N, C-alpha and C positions, 0 to 999 in steps of 0.2 A: 504494500499500500504506500504509494509514493506521495499521497496527499499529506501536506504539512499541517492542515487544520484537523484538530482532534476534539473529542468530547469525552469527558470523564463520565462513565456509567458505573454506578455502584450496585452490587448484587450481593445478597446474603447466600452463601454456600453452606451446605451441610459440612460439618467438620471432616468426615472422611474424604469428600470430594476435594476440599481445600487442601488437605494433606497430600492428596495425589497430585494436584497441581504443583504443590511445593516440591514434591519428589521429582516430578518431571522437569521442573525448572532447574533443579540441581543437576540432574542426569544430563540435561541438554545444554547446560551452562547458558541458560537464557532467563529472562526475568519472568516473574509471574504474569505480568501484563502481556508479554509476548506470547506466552502459552495460552492465555485466555483469548487474546486476539485471534490467534490461529484457529482455535476451537470454534469460536463464534463465527468467524468467516466461513469455515467449512460447513457449519450448520446452516447458515443463511444461504449459501450456495445450494445445499442439498434441498432446503425448503422451496427455493425458487424453481429448482428443477422438478420437484414433486408437483408444484403448482402448475408448471408448463405441461407436464405429462398428463395431469388431470384435465386441463383445458383441451388438450389434443384428444383425449379419450372421449370427452363429452362431445366434441365435434364429430368424431367418428360415429357415435351413437346417433346424434342428430342427423347425420347424413345416411344412416342406415347401414353403416359398415360394421356389421356384427355377425357373430356366429351364434346360432341358436344352441340352447342348453343340451338338447338331445343329441346333436351332432358331436359336441364336445364330450358328452358322457359316453357315447358309442365309441369314440376314438380312445378315450381314457380306458374304458373297459377292455379294449382290444390290445392294449399294450402288455407285453409279457406273454402274449399267446403266440401260437404258431403262424397266425395270419393277422398281424396288426394292420389296422386301417392307416391310410395317409392321414397326416394332420389336416383337420378341416380348414377350409379357406373362407374368409369373409366375403360377403356379397357386395 
């Protein structure tokens, strides 16, 4: 994060979690703030990706690009048998 503007955010952490952060800071030779910033950045990225994928999935459903439950169930039931079905394809 190259941005020189920052904002202090305070959070209360359970002691076991705070202890883990301290241990990681010592192990990685980094500050507590650096550890928290890395963790929070990763979490925000993950949540943004989850939101994007959810919007994409809703658009697929709205457009009718779905696979019916019976097709998925038949495919799943066939797995591990002598004649597995090909994976179902959306319409």
